[in-house]
C-alpha positions, -999 to 999 in steps of 0.1 A, spaced: 317 355 886 318 387 866 328 381 830 353 405 813 341 417 779 358 401 749 381 426 732 384 426 695 413 444 680 412 453 643 441 477 638 472 460 625 454 427 619 425 409 635 430 397 671 407 387 699 415 388 736 395 367 761 406 361 797 441 348 792 436 338 756 448 357 725 431 344 693 447 355 660 440 325 638 405 315 625 392 285 606 394 305 573 402 340 562 365 345 555 356 334 590 379 361 604 364 386 579 329 378 591 339 385 628 356 417 618 326 429 598 302 423 626 326 439 651 328 470 629 290 474 631 281 463 667 247 479 667 234 462 636 218 428 627 225 417 592 204 393 572 221 360 564 217 367 526 233 401 528 263 388 548 268 358 525 266 379 494 292 403 508 317 376 517 312 353 487 298 375 459 304 350 431 294 317 448 265 294 443 236 304 467 234 270 483 271 266 488 273 302 501 247 295 528 266 264 539 298 284 541 281 311 562 267 285 586 301 268 590 317 302 597 291 311 623 295 277 640 333 279 639 332 314 656 308 302 683 330 272 691 362 293 691 349 324 710 328 306 736 344 272 744 330 250 772 339 262 807 345 298 795 332 327 816 326 348 785 292 358 774 281 348 739 298 370 712 280 359 680 242 361 679 225 343 651 192 328 641 176 316 609 172 352 596 201 372 608 235 374 624 251 401 646 276 406 674 266 410 710 275 446 716 272 442 754 298 414 754 326 430 733 348 461 732 368 470 701 398 493 695 380 507 664 351 519 686 375 534 711 396 551 683 365 566 668 354 579 703 388 595 709 389 611 675 353 624 678 360 639 712 392 656 700 377 671 669 346 684 688 367 701 716 385 734 717 405 726 748 441 718 736 446 696 766 415 675 759 425 673 722 460 662 730 449 635 754 423 620 730 446 622 700 473 605 720 449 577 729 439 574 693 475 570 681 482 544 708 452 524 697 463 525 660 487 495 658 486 494 620 462 497 591 428 483 596 425 445 592 459 439 576 459 406 559 421 407 552 417 421 517 379 425 516 364 453 494 342 466 522 372 473 544 391 494 519 373 527 524 373 523 562 410 515 561 417 548 542 394 568 565 410 555 598 445 560 583 437 596 574 424 602 610 456 587 624 478 610 602 457 641 611 462 632 648 499 628 645 503 661 626 483 680 652 503 664 681 536 673 665 526 709 661 511 710 696 543 697 713 566 719 692 546 750 703 551 738 739 588 732 733 583 696 741 606 684 714 611 648 726 573 642 725 572 659 691 600 636 678 581 605 691 550 614 670 571 625 640 588 591 640 554 575 639 544 597 609 576 587 591 568 550 596 532 556 584 543 575 553 579 565 547 582 580 511 568 614 520 598 638 522 582 665 543 579 639 572 616 633 571 624 670 569 603 676 600 620 648 619 655 660 610 646 696 621 633 683 654 665 663 660 685 695 654 662 715 677 669 689 704 706 692 698 710 657 682 727 664 648 742 629 647 706 615 648 697 639 620 726 627 599 718 590 606 682 596 596 694 614 564 716 584 555 687 560 559 663 583 540 687 588 511 692 551 508 654 544 508 649 573 483 674 557 459 659 523 462 624 537 455 635 561 428 626 592 447 645 625 444 661 643 474 653 680 475 677 708 482 659 715 515 669 680 528 704 685 516 706 718 534 695 701 566 722 675 562 748 702 557 736 720 588 738 688 608 773 681 596 783 716 606 769 712 641 785 677 645 819 690 636 817 723 656 842 727 685 827 729 720 820 765 732 797 782 756 766 796 739 729 800 745 710 767 752 692 758 720 663 744 740 657 775 760 621 784 761 609 815 743 584 841 754 560 834 725 551 801 711 558 803 674 542 781 648 558 748 638 573 761 606 588 791 622 606 770 648 618 742 625 630 766 598 648 789 622 686 790 622 702 772 651 731 784 673 761 760 677 758 735 706 782 738 735 795 703 732 802 683 700 784 650 699 802 618 703 811 598 672 785 571 665 795 535 661 798 525 625 775 497 612 775 473 584 762 487 550 724 481 553 706 457 530 680 471 506 647 474 523 616 467 502 582 480 512 564 458 486 553 423 493 576 394 485 560 371 459 572 339 444 608 325 440 603 301 470 623 274 452 652 297 444 651 312 479 653 278 494 683 269 472 703 300 482 696 297 520 703 259 519 736 265 501 749 293 523 733 283 556 737 246 558 758 230 531 790 250 535 788 266 501 806 300 502 798 315 468 765 317 450 758 337 418 722 346 409 722 348 371 694 364 350 683 392 328 680 427 343 646 431 359 642 394 368 644 401 406 680 390 414 687 418 439 654 413 456 660 376 459 695 382 473 682 406 500 654 383 509 678 354 513 700 376 535 671 383 558 663 346 559 699 339 569 700 365 597 698 338 623 729 321 609 750 353 602 735 376 628 743 412 619 774 402 600 757 409 566 766 437 542 756 449 508 777 465 480 764 478 447 790 474 420 771 492 393 795 522 392 826 502 404 859 519 396 877 493 374 910 502 391 897 495 426 909 463 443 878 441 449 894 427 480 898 462 494 861 470 487 850 438 504 872 444 534 858 480 538 823 466 535 826 437 559 849 454 585 833 487 595 842 482 631 879 488 623 893 523 619 895 534 583 933 532 582 934 497 596 912 480 571 929 461 543 925 429 523 947 410 548 921 416 575 896 393 556 918 363 563 914 369 601 876 365 600 869 333 619 854 305 598 830 297 626 817 333 626 812 338 588 802 371 573 780 375 542 784 402 516 760 407 486 778 419 455 751 434 433 757 439 395 788 417 396 789 416 358 805 450 359 837 436 375 868 436 353 886 403 346 913 414 371 887 421 398 871 387 392 905 371 399 909 391 430 875 378 442 887 343 436 917 351 458 895 364 486 875 332 486 906 312 487 923 331 515 893 342 537 873 311 547 850 334 569 837 353 539 806 341 520 792 358 489 760 362 470 766 378 437 740 390 412 751 390 375 739 388 339 761 358 335 781 332 356 815 345 368 831 311 361 851 311 393 861 281 413 835 272 439 808 292 423 772 278 425 750 293 398 713 297 403 695 307 371 666 332 377 640 325 350 606 340 344 578 333 369 556 303 360 527 314 338 490 310 348 465 291 328 429 303 323 401 278 315 368 264 326 384 245 355 405 274 367 394 289 400 402 323 415 421 306 442 442 287 416 450 319 398 457 339 429 483 313 440 502 316 407 533 338 412 527 359 381 492 367 391 502 372 427 529 397 418 506 416 394 478 418 420 502 428 448 517 457 428 483 467 414 469 470 450 498 493 458 489 515 429 451 513 435 440 504 470 407 488 460 421 465 433 408 429 436 412 398 415 376 389 404 360 366 379 353 396 357 390 406 353 407 372 358 410 364 321 425 399 313 451 395 341 461 361 328 465 376 293 488 403 308 509 377 326 512 354 296 518 382 271 547 395 293 561 360 297 563 360 335 589 388 334 588 405 369 598 440 359 573 441 331 545 428 354 553 455 380 553 483 354 520 470 339 505 468 374 512 504 380 488 513 352 458 501 371 455 536 385 444 547 350 434 516 329 414 485 333 432 451 331 416 445 297 430 478 284 464 471 299 464 437 281 459 456 248 486 481 256 513 455 265 504 435 234 508 466 212 543 476 221 568 467 248 582 502 249 550 513 265 562 497 297 582 524 313 580 550 341 598 581 351 628 576 374 650 598 393 682 577 396 708 570 370 698 534 366 672 534 338 669 496 340 645 501 369 621 521 348 620 506 314 617 471 300 636 481 269 664 496 290 666 465 311 669 442 280 693 465 263 716 465 293 717 427 293 725 422 256 749 452 255 779 430 264 773 403 238 799 395 212 790 402 175 786 365 169 763 360 199 743 391 190 738 378 154 728 344 168 703 360 192 688 381 164 685 351 142 668 330 168 645 359 176 626 351 144 615 318 159 581 319 177 581 287 196 606 262 210 634 249 188 659 221 187 696 221 182 690 210 146 669 241 140 694 263 157 722 250 135 702 258 104 695 293 117 729 303 131 760 310 111 793 301 127 798 282 159 763 274 169 771 256 202 794 285 214 767 311 207 740 291 224 762 286 255 768 324 257 731 332 253 721 305 278 746 319 303 728 352 302 694 335 303 685 351 270 679 316 257 663 292 281 663 254 281 635 229 286 647 193 288 625 161 284 633 125 280 636 127 242 654 160 233 667 193 247 646 222 235 654 259 236 633 290 236 640 327 238 629 348 268 597 362 253 603 398 262 638 396 245 622 383 213 596 411 214 622 437 222 642 427 191 611 425 169 600 460 180 634 476 177 633 478 138 663 456 137 674 453 101 692 420 107 660 405 121 642 413 89 669 397 69 666 365 90 629 364 82 637 348 48 660 322 64 633 314 90 606 308 64 630 287 43 642 266 72 607 258 85 593 251 50 621 225 45 615 210 79 578 206 72 585 188 39 609 164 57 586 158 87 554 151 68 568 117 57 579 106 92 560 88 120 529 102 136 549 107 168 575 128 150 549 148 132 531 155 164 562 166 182 571 190 154 536 203 149 529 213 185 562 229 190 564 247 156 529 255 145 533 292 151 566 292 131 549 274 102 522 300 102 549 327 103 566 311 73 533 310 54 527 347 62 562 356 51 559 340 17 524 354 12 536 389 22 564 387 -3 541 374 -31 558 340 -31 524 323 -34 536 289 -45 559 287 -14 531 300 8 507 274 -6 533 246 -1 540 253 36 503 261 42 491 227 28 518 209 49 505 227 80 470 218 71 479 182 65 497 179 99 466 192 116 445 166 98 469 137 107 468 148 143 430 154 143 434 191 151 405 197 128 393 229 144 426 247 136 430 230 103 396 241 89 401 276 103 435 279 86 420 266 54 404 300 50 438 315 43 446 288 18 413 293 0 423 329 -7 456 317 -21 440 290 -42 425 316 -65 458 332 -72 475 328 -106 506 306 -110 495 282 -82 504 247 -95 475 223 -99 491 197 -76 490 222 -48 453 229 -54 447 191 -54 466 187 -21 447 216 -5 413 202 -16 421 166 -4 435 177 29 405 199 35 383 169 27 401 148 53 395 176 79 358 176 71 358 138 75 373 141 109 348 168 119 319 144 109 308 162 77 311 131 55 292 144 26 314 175 23 345 153 28 334 131 -1 329 160 -24 363 176 -17 382 144 -20 365 136 -52 376 169 -67 411 163 -54 414 129 -70 399 141 -103 424 170 -104 453 146 -98 440 123 -126 435 152 -150 471 164 -144 483 127 -146 500 131 -112 509 99 -94 528 109 -63 526 105 -25 498 130 -22 476 116 -49 479 81 -33 470 96 1 439 113 -13 427 81 -30 430 62 3 412 89 22 383 89 -3 381 51 0 378 56 38 349 80 32 332 55 9 335 29 36 319 53 61 290 59 37 282 22 36 301 10 5 329 -12 19 331 -31 -13 340 0 -33 365 10 -6 381 -24 -7 385 -22 -44 403 12 -41 425 0 -13 436 -31 -33 443 -10 -64 465 14 -43 489 -14 -29 513 -13 -59 516 25 -58 523 25 -20 549 -2 -25 565 18 -52 567 49 -29 583 28 -1 566 50 24 561 28 55 537 51 73 514 52 42 517 14 39 507 8 75 477 31 71 466 13 39 467 -21 55 448 -8 85 419 8 66 418 -21 41 414 -44 71 383 -24 82 366 -30 49 375 -67 49 361 -69 84 329 -52 73 325 -77 45 332 -105 71 363 -117 53 378 -125 87 410 -143 76 420 -116 51 411 -89 76 434 -105 102 462 -107 77 458 -71 67 459 -60 104 489 -82 110 508 -64 82 499 -30 96 511 -41 131 544 -55 117 552 -23 99 542 0 127 561 -21 152 593 -22 131 592 16 129 582 21 166 550 41 158 528 37 189 499 57 175 494 33 146 502 2 167 475 14 192 449 17 163 459 -17 149 456 -36 182 422 -20 188 411 -31 154 423 -66 159 404 -68 192 373 -55 175 376 -82 148 377 -109 174 348 -93 192 327 -94 160 335 -131 157 323 -137 192 358 -144 205 356 -120 234 383 -136 255 407 -134 226 398 -98 220 404 -90 257 438 -107 257 447 -88 225 442 -55 243 457 -64 277 479 -94 271 514 -99 256 502 -88 221 496 -53 235 531 -41 246 536 -11 269 546 8 238 511 4 224 490 9 256 488 47 256 451 43 266 439 65 237 403 71 232 400 44 205 418 19 228 395 26 257 364 24 236 373 -9 221 382 -23 256 349 -10 270 330 -28 243 347 -61 250 343 -57 288 306 -52 282 304 -85 263 323 -102 291 300 -87 317 326 -66 335 304 -36 339 324 -16 365 356 -17 344 336 -10 312 320 21 329 354 35 339 367 33 303 335 47 289 335 76 314 371 85 306 365 82 269 335 106 270 345 141 259 320 168 268 338 193 246 335 196 208 310 185 181 293 152 180 314 132 156 317 96 145 335 84 177 309 100 199 278 83 184 297 50 181 307 53 217 270 61 225 260 26 213 283 11 239 267 33 266 233 21 254 245 -15 256 257 -8 292 223 6 303 205 -22 285 226 -50 302 219 -33 336 182 -33 330 180 4 327 158 3 296 146 40 293 182 53 296 193 27 270 166 38 246 175 75 251 211 67 241 199 51 209 181 83 201 214 102 208 232 78 184 205 83 156 208 121 159 246 119 155 244 96 125 219 117 107 238 148 115 267 134 95 244 124 66 249 87 72 228 56 78 233 28 103 249 0 83 272 -30 85 286 -42 118 276 -10 136 241 -13 122 237 -49 135 250 -38 169 224 -10 170 195 -34 159 206 -60 185 202 -34 213 169 -20 199 153 -55 195 161 -62 231 145 -30 243 114 -38 222 111 -70 241 118 -57 276 103 -22 275 78 -24 247 79 -9 212 58 23 219 78 31 251 111 24 234 103 46 203 91 74 226 124 72 246 144 72 214 126 103 202 134 121 235 170 109 233 176 129 201 176 160 223 203 148 246 236 168 247 270 153 253 272 169 287 239 153 297 252 119 287 283 126 308 261 133 338 242 100 332 275 81 333 287 99 364 254 91 381 258 54 371 291 52 389 274 53 423 249 27 413 255 -7 430 240 -26 401 272 -17 381 293 -41 402 266 -66 412 246 -73 380 255 -102 358 247 -107 321 209 -106 315 210 -122 281 
């Protein structure tokens, strides 16, 4: 049996034809790319390393080799299945991979042969035959859907050859007066370059030469619509051709010379096309009117899948007849409406129309406009609003009313009447705000979801994000070889986040890739929003400028709403209704509703509270527009956030956390405002509050960094001593959290001495005394710490600050526990638990329950400790599974011999990021205990070395309960492993990093001894 060669087609997308099979899907895109690359080079054998590097340039070498092997195996299975008569297509061995040139044919090879034959010949017949073959082979751009860098240049080269062939064929057939053939190739050239005006002029002239003025007019209408959509001007030459076509269409029939009569000489294309034409003998028949066409977009549709599904579900299945897409100009409402209409074409058929209301005459009846739009099949004089009522409900028609916000109130009432009287009419409206008509279903079009860039983010993750996908798609339209790579990924994410997911801004920024790198684009869009503009040829500037788009949206706001927007624009982060009321004069709720309706203010709801935030580009637009009112609101903003910070600092840890993470940028802005206006005391006050919140929430990295700004202020004159004392004490607490105990002790000592010298006995002075006592406890002086804690009880009771009281009883219990005063420690913990439970503070409750469990563990009461953590004592409100909670639970599980569960908590508690602080080396002893109990002596000894290095890094010594725990493990290792071997392993363990310890824990998870071993001691 003679086998037919496998045919591989690469134009217009990858496709393989074998026998009766057509293969267009492959295991992965890269698998298809491998086949395409080999088919493009049929005479070459490539080394496996070269092919792998080309397809996966940024991958690990081992993983890349495996991917290549899988791709080759997949192609072999797919292209040469059992029982097939085909010869082997893919040839591969340990060194190289190639395609079997004798077993395949490709359209690319045939195309190149035809073009090469045409360009090397002088015989016009040969040239025409081969160029015709080439154009028939070219079904579309090379490898559409496979965006590999190596294909980009070939894609451009083949496209250029195709366009050259079309141009030659058009000229050739015109010279031979074969206008129908010329039109065929001219139409192909229009499809290949739809925005190039000369292609349309040529086609219109050819229609006129063939005596088809109606076709020329129809083509002009389509071209003018496309030109407007894509912001392209229409030249006078095209307008003259339209006028000539209109003249010929309306001319009365008369006998005259045949316009297609051959001439003696064969003039050049330009001479024939530009020549004046005699009138035709018969006027053409009137063409059948059609529905107003939907906007056609040549760019790729990206994102909005959820909104698209909502629109199509509403209008296609649920019986909803009126949907309004609401959003700021430039958010993509019109594009979404058009895409939804295309999706609904199966439901509505061709009964879909489009009407742009941007320049709508306020006196025109909206019902009349809709009837003329939806009923083109009726004669002009017969169309009226009454005809809409005759549209059958079972054959509904859809009309898109774009820019519906331009309708007058009277026209909106007429639209309501149309919906009531014409059940066969369904409407998609786009507007800046809801039209508030009966039956309206509003879909808010918000910014695209923002991408996140971090160590775990992959290119695939980023590419699937709608913001990134939109930017990359438009960048590739501007620069054909643009690709999302590891090198530029971070800059692209910065662009997307800086522009807040605003589609128009992303598209404008992407157009700059022709001239700027993504990193430079990120700088430009960060500098000024007004940079984002482009030249446009139509009257709608909103398409070409972010500033114009935002201005058009806010132009219709009332004075109260505009003042409210300007006031809220000074807020950097999210805000609550309480904050809005402090910032807005007048009716806050009414202004917020108006701004929400226009999506200038967006809402994020959670279980606790509704939060608002401004559309980022709107806030930036107002900030960059030199708005005098905005500058005036800066003072109010700084005052409001300073007052809020003073109120919040005395509340629960949960409330502080909520305020801090939502308002940190605004607190910094308030600090900068006071500093800029030389109000140094106010700046120091809000700055210390921000620093204190960062300390309470253990955000010590930011807190210490921000302290540099406070340090500069501390040297200014007229800063009250109590502010300096607060600053020093809070900075000391931050250093304590960061593990620098010696520096923490020095700063807290200075703070307390300054409070004493100034005879200040307030909330802050008590806090700093308690914090210094905690440091003294950490340094191995629990007796001194206990004395200070006990002396502070009267002051805390006088202040009636429940949060401070709960903290005092908690840390006092730690010192009592260290001194083995068990009963007193339990009483102190019980007081802390009662206070935190009464005030529903889960953070403090969590810490207290963990401390109680640790107390029972130190007493050898492990079952009691376990029940404290997981039993009734530990309510769901407490069990947030914080790091401290998990660590304590792991230690108890170790004592009970539950190694698998202990390992799970240790693994989840281990943080490979950040400095080695107290919790890390304390947790390290539990890891050492785990290894020891499992008989893994060298690993246990290495962990003790890690612990010693961490302790000495903080300037501490192993003491108290932790010290005894350490010595217990080391003594056991001396017995089991031997002292010299143990000491050597401890010395090596000092060089362990946190990431290495994490790897040791992960390796232990697959060890059977974790679940099968029992207590060895």
